[in-house]
C-alpha positions in Angstrom: 25.0 -5.7 -13.5 26.9 -8.2 -10.9 28.7 -6.9 -8.0 30.9 -8.9 -5.7 28.8 -9.1 -2.4 30.1 -10.4 0.7 28.6 -12.9 3.2 27.7 -10.4 5.8 27.2 -6.6 6.4 26.2 -5.6 3.0 24.8 -1.9 3.2 21.3 -2.4 1.7 19.7 1.3 1.8 15.9 1.3 1.3 14.0 4.3 -0.6 10.5 4.8 0.5 8.2 6.9 2.5 9.9 7.7 5.4 9.1 4.8 8.6 7.4 7.1 10.9 4.3 8.4 8.0 0.7 7.0 8.2 1.2 5.3 4.7 0.9 1.6 3.6 4.4 2.4 2.3 5.8 3.5 5.1 4.6 0.6 6.9 6.0 -1.7 4.5 9.4 0.1 4.8 9.0 -0.4 8.6 8.5 -3.7 8.2 11.2 -4.8 5.6 13.8 -2.6 7.3 12.8 -4.3 10.6 13.4 -7.9 9.2 16.9 -6.8 7.6 17.9 -5.7 11.0 17.4 -9.3 11.8 19.7 -10.8 8.9 23.6 -10.7 9.4 24.4 -10.7 5.6 22.7 -6.7 5.7 23.5 -3.6 7.4 20.3 -1.3 6.7 19.6 2.2 6.0 16.5 4.3 5.0 16.3 7.2 2.6 12.8 8.4 3.4 10.5 11.5 2.3 8.6 12.9 5.1 6.0 15.9 5.2 7.6 17.0 8.4 11.0 19.1 9.3 12.7 19.3 12.7 13.7 16.6 14.8 12.5 12.6 14.5 11.3 11.7 17.9 10.9 7.8 16.7 14.2 6.1 17.1 14.5 2.5 14.6 17.6 0.3 14.8 18.6 1.3 11.0 20.3 4.5 9.8 17.8 6.8 8.6 18.5 9.9 6.0 15.0 11.9 6.0 14.3 14.3 3.4 11.4 16.6 2.6 8.3 16.5 0.4 9.4 19.4 -1.8 12.7 17.4 -2.4 10.5 15.4 -4.6 11.6 11.8 -4.7 15.4 12.1 -3.4 17.1 13.0 -6.3 19.4 15.4 -4.8 19.6 13.5 -1.2 20.6 9.9 -2.5 24.1 10.4 -3.2 25.1 12.2 -0.1 23.3 9.7 1.9 24.7 6.6 0.3 28.2 8.0 0.4 27.7 8.5 4.5 26.2 5.3 4.9 28.0 2.8 2.4 31.1 4.7 2.0 33.3 2.8 -0.6 31.6 -0.6 0.1 29.3 -2.3 -2.8 25.7 -2.5 -1.9 22.2 -2.4 -2.8 19.9 0.3 -3.1 16.2 -0.8 -3.0 12.9 1.3 -3.9 9.7 0.4 -2.7 7.8 3.3 -4.7 5.6 2.7 -7.6 7.8 3.3 -11.2 6.4 6.6 -12.3 8.4 8.4 -9.4 11.7 6.6 -10.3 12.4 7.4 -14.1 15.3 9.1 -12.8 16.6 6.5 -10.8 16.2 3.8 -13.7 17.4 6.3 -16.5 19.9 8.9 -14.5 21.4 9.8 -18.0 18.9 12.9 -17.6 20.7 14.3 -14.5 23.1 16.4 -13.7 26.7 15.0 -14.3 27.4 14.0 -11.0 24.2 12.4 -9.9 24.2 10.4 -13.6 27.8 9.0 -13.0 26.7 7.8 -9.3 23.6 6.5 -10.6 25.1 5.2 -14.0 27.1 1.9 -15.4 30.0 2.1 -13.1 28.0 2.6 -9.7 28.8 0.3 -6.6 25.5 -0.8 -5.8 22.9 -2.8 -7.4 19.5 -1.6 -8.2 16.2 -3.1 -6.9 12.7 -2.3 -6.8 9.7 -3.8 -4.9 6.7 -1.9 -6.9 2.9 -2.0 -6.1 1.7 -1.7 -9.7 -1.7 -0.4 -9.1 -2.8 -0.1 -13.2 -1.7 -0.7 -16.6 -1.0 2.0 -19.5 -3.2 2.6 -22.4 -3.1 -0.9 -23.8 -4.8 -2.4 -20.9 -1.8 -5.2 -20.5 1.8 -3.5 -20.3 3.4 -0.4 -18.1 2.8 3.2 -19.7 6.2 4.3 -21.5 7.7 6.1 -18.7 7.4 3.1 -16.4 8.8 1.1 -18.7 11.8 2.9 -19.0 12.6 3.1 -15.6 12.0 -0.5 -15.2 14.5 -1.3 -17.9 17.0 0.6 -15.7 16.7 -2.4 -12.3 18.9 -5.1 -12.0 16.1 -7.1 -10.1 12.7 -6.1 -9.8 10.0 -7.7 -7.3 6.1 -7.0 -7.9 3.5 -6.8 -4.5 1.2 -9.1 -6.5 1.0 -11.5 -9.2 -1.4 -9.5 -11.0 1.4 -6.6 -10.8 3.8 -8.9 -11.7 2.2 -9.9 -14.8 2.1 -6.9 -16.2 5.7 -5.8 -15.4 6.7 -9.2 -17.3 5.4 -7.9 -20.5 8.7 -5.9 -20.5 11.2 -7.5 -18.3 11.8 -10.4 -15.9 9.6 -9.9 -12.3 8.7 -12.3 -9.7 6.1 -11.3 -6.6 6.0 -11.3 -2.9 3.1 -10.0 -1.2 3.2 -7.4 2.0 3.1 -8.9 5.3 0.6 -8.1 8.0 1.2 -8.4 12.0 -1.7 -10.5 12.5 -0.9 -10.0 16.2 -2.5 -7.1 15.9 -5.2 -7.3 13.1 -7.2 -10.2 14.4 -11.1 -10.7 15.2 -11.6 -9.0 17.9 -15.1 -8.6 20.0 -18.2 -7.7 17.7 -18.6 -4.0 19.0 -16.1 -4.0 22.1 -15.9 -0.8 24.0 -16.9 1.4 21.0 -20.1 3.8 21.1 -21.7 1.6 18.1 -25.1 -0.2 19.3 -25.6 -4.0 18.3 -28.6 -3.1 15.9 -26.4 -0.4 14.1 -25.3 -1.4 10.5 -21.8 -0.3 10.2 -20.0 0.2 6.9 -16.2 0.9 7.4 -14.0 2.9 4.9 -10.1 3.4 5.5 -8.4 5.4 2.5 -6.2 8.2 2.2 -7.2 11.2 1.0 -6.1 11.5 -2.6 -7.1 11.3 -6.3 -6.8 7.6 -6.5 -9.1 6.7 -3.6 -12.9 7.7 -5.2 -14.6 9.1 -1.8 -17.6 10.4 -3.8 -18.3 6.6 -4.5 -17.4 5.7 -1.1 -20.5 8.5 0.3 -22.7 7.4 -2.8 -22.4 4.2 -1.3 -23.1 5.2 2.0 -26.5 7.4 0.9 -27.8 4.1 -0.9 -27.2 2.3 2.4 -28.6 4.8 4.5 -31.8 4.8 2.2 -32.1 1.0 3.1 -31.1 0.7 6.7 -32.4 4.3 7.8 -31.3 5.5 11.4 -29.2 1.6 11.9 -26.9 2.8 9.2 -23.4 4.3 10.3 -20.5 4.8 8.3 -16.9 4.7 9.9 -14.5 6.6 7.8 -10.7 6.6 8.0 -8.4 8.8 6.6 -5.3 11.2 6.8 -6.7 14.6 6.4 -10.1 16.0 5.8 -9.4 18.3 3.3 -7.0 17.1 0.5 -7.6 16.2 -3.0 -11.7 15.7 -1.7 -13.3 18.0 1.0 -14.6 15.2 3.0 -16.9 17.7 4.9 -18.5 18.8 1.9 -18.8 15.5 0.5 -20.7 13.7 3.3 -22.7 17.1 3.6 -23.8 16.8 -0.2 -24.3 13.1 -0.2 -26.7 13.6 2.7 -24.8 11.4 5.2 -22.9 13.7 7.3 -25.0 12.7 10.3 -24.1 9.2 9.6 -20.3 9.2 9.4 -17.8 9.1 12.0 -14.3 10.0 10.6 -11.1 9.1 12.5 -7.7 10.4 11.6 -4.8 9.3 14.1 -5.8 5.8 15.2 -3.2 2.6 16.4 -3.5 -0.4 14.7 -5.0 -1.9 17.9 -7.7 0.7 17.6 -8.0 0.2 13.8 -8.2 -3.7 14.5 -11.3 -3.1 16.9 -13.2 -1.0 14.3 -12.4 -3.6 11.6 -13.7 -6.5 13.9 -16.8 -4.4 14.7 -17.9 -3.5 10.9 -20.4 -5.5 9.4 -18.3 -4.7 6.1 -15.7 -2.5 5.0 -15.3 -1.0 1.4 -12.3 0.2 -0.8 -13.8 2.0 -4.0 -10.0 3.0 -5.7 -8.9 3.1 -9.2 -6.2 0.7 -8.4 -4.2 -0.3 -5.4 -0.3 -2.1 -5.8 -1.7 -4.5 -2.8 -4.4 -2.9 -0.4 -3.5 -3.2 3.3 -7.1 -1.6 4.3 -8.4 -5.0 2.7 -6.1 -7.6 4.3 -6.4 -5.6 7.6 -10.3 -5.8 7.4 -10.2 -9.4 6.4 -7.5 -10.6 9.4 -10.0 -9.0 11.7 -13.3 -11.2 10.7 -14.9 -8.3 8.0 -15.0 -8.6 4.3 -14.0 -5.9 2.2 -15.7 -4.5 -0.7 -13.1 -3.4 -3.5 -12.5 -2.5 -7.1 -12.3 -5.6 -9.6 -9.3 -4.3 -11.3 -5.4 -4.3 -10.4 -3.8 -5.9 -7.0 -6.9 -5.4 -4.6 -9.0 -8.0 -6.2 -6.8 -11.1 -5.7 -7.4 -10.7 -1.8 -11.1 -11.3 -1.8 -13.6 -13.5 -3.2 -15.3 -12.7 -6.5 -18.9 -11.9 -4.4 -16.7 -9.0 -2.9 -15.5 -7.5 -6.1 -17.0 -4.3 -7.9 -16.6 -4.2 -11.8 -15.4 -0.7 -13.1 -18.5 0.9 -15.2 -15.3 2.5 -17.5 -11.4 3.0 -17.4 -10.0 6.3 -18.2 -6.3 7.7 -19.0 -5.1 9.6 -15.5 -2.2 12.1 -15.2 1.0 12.8 -17.0 1.7 8.7 -16.3 -0.8 7.9 -18.8 -2.1 5.4 -16.2 -5.2 3.6 -16.8 -7.8 3.9 -13.5 -11.3 2.6 -13.0 -14.3 4.4 -13.0 -17.0 3.4 -10.2 -20.3 3.6 -9.4 -21.8 3.9 -5.5 -24.9 1.5 -6.7 -22.3 -1.6 -7.4 -20.3 -1.0 -4.2 -23.8 -0.8 -2.1 -24.9 -4.3 -3.8 -22.1 -5.9 -2.6 -21.7 -4.7 0.4 -25.2 -5.2 1.6 -24.9 -8.9 0.6 -21.7 -9.1 2.8 -23.4 -7.5 5.6 -26.0 -10.4 5.5 -23.5 -13.1 5.1 -21.7 -11.9 8.5 -25.0 -11.2 10.2 -26.0 -14.8 9.7 -22.9 -16.1 11.3 -20.6 -13.3 12.5 -18.0 -15.9 14.3 -18.0 -18.5 11.6 -17.9 -15.9 8.9 -14.8 -14.1 10.5 -12.9 -17.1 10.8 -13.5 -18.0 7.3 -12.0 -14.4 5.7 -9.1 -14.5 8.4 -8.1 -17.7 6.8 -7.8 -16.1 3.1 -5.0 -14.1 4.5 -3.3 -16.3 6.7 -0.4 -16.6 4.4 0.1 -12.8 5.2 1.5 -13.2 8.6 5.2 -11.8 9.0 5.8 -15.1 10.7 5.2 -16.9 7.6 5.8 -14.5 4.3 8.7 -13.3 6.2 10.2 -16.5 5.3 9.6 -15.9 2.0 11.6 -12.6 2.1 14.1 -13.9 3.6 15.0 -16.3 0.8 14.3 -13.7 -1.6 17.1 -11.1 -0.1 19.2 -14.2 0.5 19.2 -15.4 -3.3 20.0 -11.5 -4.4 23.4 -11.8 -2.7 24.1 -15.3 -4.0 23.0 -17.3 -0.7 
């Protein structure tokens, strides 16, 4: 589909987690909206999913259209939001979500008549997607059928990783650009700084949301194994969004016998996160699949290796000795996605080796890891994003 877009002030609406939420997609939405606001070729709005109601105390330099979680993925809110924001002007609606959430957007003929007409062939906006592909379908190579159908309904598609782009390309054209990182905040700090973490302690960090895809049992199994090796020197820093969500972290830590060795944080600023990343000997991210993996990049930018699953996009950022092979795969959820099955023993072995590497030369190892993610710094990757946005409107 082609539209006659203008050289300036084209309306572009991002559909994602609300920018004020503590999620990776919210961070991405906030960063991209901020970047677009610096480009005179666009005027910006965000249709953002949020668990909160009432007044939004944070202000942003773009139009905000928050909708509640029970509003699913914006189906009932997108039409009035776009009409209020863009009027009759031609523009762009760009989703930042996984394709499993966007079948209604890509194939709107199943919706009620007014929405099907608004999102259908006669629409006055282009459909763009930035997709954090975190898994394949059951065939191990392409997307599951629901995501394939969603992908076919977009005019332009971009993946968050080379791995993800290769999966999407089995069905349609797709390029890729990684997320950006604020390396002014996430950088190498003092070894322990003002934290109450003794220098002799072995600190393993784990920053994951409390959701099914994040394998907290494997994280605590890894902690139990390392605690047996290092004794009372071992400590684990765990950062998450809620203690009781898909997993009960209180119960898991106790059941794995590491409750006394775990410090959990819930609400930290980027600066506080960076301080803890820098102070860790290693971090782990045991996950069934990542579309990018912010905690991986953040940890490495702070000079600490992250051990993660050798599957999907997360493994692209790390060296081979930080990749933990899956012991098996399972097909999961109504979307038929292929998830990695993991073992704490695999993570513990890789983590112990990284602890030794950083202890051998803390400063050199830190700089080595930081160099691996320097290309993600917004002053660098932002230029690539600008080019992609401008190409989309013919400039």
